[in-house]
matplotlib code that plots the C-alpha trace (Angstrom):
import matplotlib.pyplot as plt

x = [38.4, 42.2, 43.3, 46.3, 43.9, 41.6, 44.5, 45.6, 42.1, 42.1, 45.5, 44.0, 41.3, 43.8, 46.0, 43.0, 42.0, 45.5, 45.7, 42.5, 40.4, 37.5, 34.7, 36.6, 36.9, 33.1, 32.5, 34.7, 32.9, 33.8, 31.2, 33.8, 36.1, 36.8, 35.0, 38.3, 38.7, 35.1, 35.2, 38.5, 37.1, 33.8, 35.8, 37.7, 34.4, 33.0, 36.2, 35.9, 32.4, 33.6, 36.3, 33.6, 31.6, 28.9, 29.2, 25.5, 25.1, 28.0, 26.7, 23.3, 25.0, 27.0, 24.2, 23.7, 27.0, 29.2, 30.0, 32.4, 35.4, 36.3, 32.9, 32.9, 36.1, 34.5, 31.7, 34.3, 35.9, 32.5, 31.4, 34.6, 34.1, 30.5, 31.7, 30.6, 34.1, 33.0, 31.3, 34.1, 36.8, 34.8, 34.3, 38.0, 39.3, 37.1, 38.2, 41.9, 41.5, 39.5, 40.7, 44.2, 45.4, 42.9, 44.5, 41.5, 41.1, 44.7, 44.5, 41.1, 41.0, 44.6, 43.4, 40.7, 43.0, 45.6, 43.0, 41.8, 45.3, 46.1, 49.2, 50.9, 47.8, 47.6, 51.2, 50.9, 48.0, 49.7, 53.0, 51.1, 50.7, 52.0, 53.6, 50.7, 51.6, 48.8, 49.9, 53.5, 52.2, 50.1, 53.0, 55.1, 52.5, 52.2, 56.0, 56.0, 53.3, 55.4, 58.3, 60.2, 61.5, 64.2, 61.7, 59.6, 62.7, 63.6, 60.1, 60.3, 63.8, 62.7, 59.6, 61.5, 63.3, 60.0, 57.9, 60.4, 58.0, 54.9, 53.0, 52.3, 56.0, 57.0, 54.5, 55.6, 59.2, 58.1, 56.4, 59.6, 61.6, 59.5, 60.4, 64.1, 64.5, 67.5, 67.8, 64.9, 62.5, 63.4, 63.0, 59.6, 58.7, 59.5, 57.3, 54.3, 54.9, 54.8, 51.5, 49.9, 50.9, 49.6, 45.9, 45.6, 47.1, 46.3, 44.2, 43.7, 46.1, 48.9, 48.5, 48.7, 51.8, 53.4, 52.5, 53.8, 57.1, 57.2, 56.7, 59.6, 61.7, 60.8, 58.9, 55.8, 54.5, 54.7, 52.9, 50.2, 49.7, 49.2, 46.8, 44.8, 44.2, 43.3, 40.9, 39.0, 38.5, 37.9, 36.4, 35.3, 38.5, 39.5, 43.2, 43.4, 41.7, 43.8, 47.1, 45.9, 45.3, 48.9, 50.1, 48.1, 49.6, 53.1, 52.2, 50.6, 47.2, 43.8, 42.6, 39.2, 37.1, 39.1, 38.9, 35.1, 34.9, 37.0, 34.7, 31.7, 33.4, 35.1, 34.6, 36.7, 39.8, 43.0, 44.0, 40.9, 41.4, 45.0, 44.0, 41.3, 43.8, 46.5, 43.9, 42.8, 46.5, 47.0, 43.9, 45.0, 48.5, 47.2, 44.8, 47.8, 49.2, 45.9, 46.2, 44.4, 42.2, 41.1, 37.6]
y = [-29.9, -30.0, -32.1, -29.8, -26.8, -28.6, -29.4, -25.8, -24.7, -27.0, -25.6, -22.1, -23.1, -24.6, -21.5, -19.2, -21.3, -21.3, -17.5, -17.1, -16.0, -18.1, -16.3, -16.6, -20.4, -20.7, -18.6, -20.6, -22.1, -25.8, -27.1, -27.9, -29.9, -33.5, -36.1, -36.8, -33.1, -32.5, -34.0, -32.3, -28.9, -29.5, -30.3, -27.1, -25.1, -26.8, -26.1, -22.4, -22.3, -23.7, -21.1, -18.4, -19.8, -21.5, -24.8, -25.6, -25.2, -27.6, -30.2, -30.1, -30.4, -33.5, -35.2, -38.7, -38.7, -40.0, -43.1, -40.9, -40.6, -37.1, -35.8, -37.7, -35.9, -32.6, -33.4, -34.0, -30.7, -28.9, -30.6, -29.4, -25.8, -25.9, -26.8, -30.4, -31.7, -35.1, -36.0, -34.5, -36.5, -39.7, -39.3, -38.3, -41.3, -43.7, -42.3, -42.3, -46.1, -47.0, -44.5, -43.6, -43.6, -41.0, -37.6, -35.6, -37.7, -37.2, -33.5, -32.8, -35.5, -34.6, -31.0, -32.2, -34.5, -31.8, -29.2, -31.6, -32.2, -35.5, -34.3, -37.8, -39.3, -36.4, -36.9, -40.6, -40.1, -37.2, -39.0, -41.6, -39.0, -39.4, -36.1, -34.0, -30.3, -29.8, -32.7, -31.3, -27.8, -29.2, -31.4, -28.2, -26.3, -29.1, -29.3, -25.5, -25.8, -28.4, -26.0, -28.5, -25.9, -28.4, -31.0, -28.3, -27.1, -30.7, -31.2, -28.1, -28.9, -32.4, -31.1, -28.4, -31.2, -32.1, -28.9, -26.0, -23.5, -24.4, -21.6, -23.8, -24.8, -21.1, -20.2, -23.1, -22.0, -18.5, -19.9, -21.6, -18.5, -16.4, -18.9, -19.2, -15.4, -13.4, -12.9, -15.3, -12.6, -10.6, -13.6, -14.3, -10.6, -10.7, -13.7, -12.1, -8.7, -10.2, -12.0, -9.0, -6.5, -8.6, -8.2, -11.9, -13.2, -10.4, -11.6, -11.0, -13.9, -12.5, -9.1, -10.7, -12.5, -9.3, -7.5, -10.2, -10.2, -6.4, -6.8, -9.2, -6.8, -4.1, -2.0, -1.3, 1.7, -0.3, -3.2, -0.9, 0.7, -2.7, -4.0, -0.8, -0.7, -4.4, -4.3, -1.5, -3.7, -6.9, -5.8, -9.4, -11.3, -13.0, -13.2, -9.5, -8.6, -11.0, -9.7, -6.1, -6.8, -8.0, -4.9, -2.7, -4.4, -3.8, -0.2, 0.3, 1.0, -0.2, -3.6, -3.9, -3.0, -5.4, -8.3, -7.8, -7.8, -11.0, -12.6, -11.8, -12.8, -16.0, -16.9, -20.1, -18.3, -19.6, -16.1, -15.9, -19.4, -18.6, -15.3, -17.0, -19.7, -17.1, -15.0, -18.1, -18.9, -15.3, -15.3, -18.6, -17.2, -13.9, -15.6, -17.3, -13.9, -12.1, -10.5, -12.3, -10.0, -11.4, -10.5]
z = [-36.3, -36.4, -33.4, -32.8, -32.8, -30.3, -28.1, -28.2, -27.3, -24.2, -23.2, -23.5, -21.1, -18.7, -18.8, -18.2, -15.2, -13.6, -14.1, -12.1, -15.2, -14.0, -15.8, -19.1, -18.5, -18.0, -21.1, -23.4, -26.3, -26.2, -28.7, -31.3, -29.0, -29.7, -27.5, -25.6, -24.8, -23.9, -20.4, -19.3, -20.5, -18.6, -15.5, -15.8, -16.2, -13.1, -11.1, -12.3, -10.9, -7.6, -7.5, -8.0, -5.1, -7.3, -5.4, -5.1, -8.9, -9.4, -7.0, -8.8, -12.2, -11.4, -9.4, -10.9, -12.8, -10.0, -12.1, -14.0, -11.7, -13.0, -12.1, -8.7, -8.0, -8.9, -6.4, -3.6, -4.3, -4.4, -1.1, 0.5, -0.8, 0.5, 4.0, 3.9, 5.0, 6.1, 2.8, 0.8, 2.7, 2.4, -1.3, -1.8, 0.1, -1.8, -5.1, -4.1, -3.4, -6.5, -9.2, -8.2, -11.8, -12.9, -13.4, -12.3, -9.2, -8.3, -8.4, -7.0, -4.4, -3.5, -3.0, -0.7, 1.3, 1.7, 2.8, 5.5, 6.9, 5.2, 3.5, 3.3, 1.7, -0.8, -1.7, -2.1, -4.5, -6.4, -7.0, -9.1, -11.8, -15.3, -16.4, -14.9, -14.5, -12.1, -9.9, -9.9, -8.9, -6.1, -4.8, -4.8, -2.8, -0.3, 0.3, 0.8, 3.3, 5.1, 5.0, 2.9, 0.4, -0.6, -1.8, -3.6, -5.4, -6.3, -7.8, -9.9, -11.2, -12.2, -14.0, -15.9, -17.8, -19.6, -19.2, -19.4, -21.0, -19.0, -17.3, -14.3, -13.9, -14.2, -11.5, -9.3, -9.7, -8.6, -5.5, -4.5, -5.3, -3.0, -0.2, -1.1, -1.2, -2.2, -6.0, -6.4, -5.3, -8.4, -10.7, -9.2, -9.7, -13.4, -13.9, -12.2, -13.7, -17.2, -16.5, -14.8, -17.6, -20.5, -21.2, -22.1, -18.9, -16.3, -13.4, -9.7, -8.9, -11.2, -9.5, -6.1, -7.1, -8.3, -5.1, -2.9, -4.8, -4.3, -0.6, -0.3, -2.2, 0.3, -2.2, -0.2, -2.2, -5.4, -3.8, -2.4, -5.9, -7.5, -4.9, -4.6, -8.4, -8.4, -5.5, -7.1, -10.2, -8.2, -4.9, -4.0, -4.8, -1.5, -2.2, -3.1, 0.2, 2.3, 0.8, 1.2, 4.9, 5.2, 3.4, 5.8, 8.8, 7.5, 6.8, 10.2, 8.7, 10.0, 8.8, 10.5, 7.5, 5.2, 7.6, 7.8, 4.0, 3.8, 6.3, 4.0, 0.8, 2.0, 5.7, 5.3, 3.9, 5.5, 6.6, 8.8, 10.1, 11.0, 12.6, 14.8, 15.9, 16.8, 18.6, 20.7, 21.5, 22.6, 24.8, 26.4, 27.1, 28.3, 30.8, 32.5, 33.4, 34.3, 37.6, 40.4, 42.5, 45.8, 47.0]

ax = plt.figure().add_subplot(projection="3d")
ax.plot(x, y, z, "-o")
ax.set_aspect("equal")
plt.show()
């Protein structure tokens, strides 16, 4: 097989994964890939299964193959997704120490470390990357979660020097743009609109991005139209449900049914975690001002 063709096929799988086309990733025929591309393609397929909630299947598939660092990193990610935070963190920390130069370890274990509140450890691991677009994208996400938009923007600008036309860098620039605001909202909208409108790149995630940009631009009816059409097509897509909840709050509509659906689809979703934390804070604050009635 032509090595350039094989490399292009692997890039197609990468792009499909980052567009949220997980079933397409799983269905890709990788039998003709070169040996050096077979493992990266397998890792992407396993990650797609994790994204679709098939964690037990992934854990069973990699059982006994932990000597391969890439597959051990997949196991850590699957453990985390399955709710076994302790085992996931232990595996991720061990791999971060022993296999810090491995690109898959950097991204997947960095993801686990960040998800468990170890941002500095995640960044220390990720910054060891060698021109890894995924590592750059994850570093940008971490900086945005830290409210360090300046560092996220710096990371994107540096990556654009060597990956100008990359899908991931374009997406990362859009994430930063949605945080910076102003004219950057419109720029981000154009990126997501192009992805959402093309059959080859349309996915729930691209539609969510388009709708979020619409919200920032104050175009609630357009955002509602995009999300409503998408949620009909992908009723169990957690990000669509979560963003529709936000839209309904802004529009003054009831959210109870959607919150219940999100709890069924993905009970560990950050939106629900954040909602529970804020509800607990409110209850604590309200209790301080509760009227005291003497008997």
